[in-house]
N, C-alpha and C positions, 0 to 999 in steps of 0.2 A: 484782748477782751474789746466787744466793740458792744459799748453800752453795759448791756446785762447778761450778754450771750458771747460764748467762744466763737471767734473768729476763725474759721477751718482753714481758710487760705493761708493765715499767716502764722498757722502753727508748726509749719515744716515738719511736718511727721515723717516716719520711715516704714516702711514693712518690709519683713524676711520673710522670705522665699523658702521653704526648706527643701525644696526639689534641689534649686541650683545653688542654695547655700549663698544666695546672695540678698545682699539690702538694697532697696529700690525706695528712693525718694516720692511719697504720695503727695501732689499737687492738684489743688482744687477739684472743684464740682464738675463732672462730665455726662451727667445724663440725668433724667428724673425719673426714680423708683416708681413701677409698675403703669407707667404711661408712654413713655418711649417704645417700647415694643409694639406698643397699638399702631404705630406707622406703618408696620411690617404685612398688616392684616388688611 
């Protein structure tokens, strides 16, 4: 927790990929939804 919010970076979450049957570590924020793609246009 960071104050009254969950600190996603310290959560150390993992994700499962059913196609490769692999587990992958999820790390940090990588972009801004709904705005990063605008740079391409």
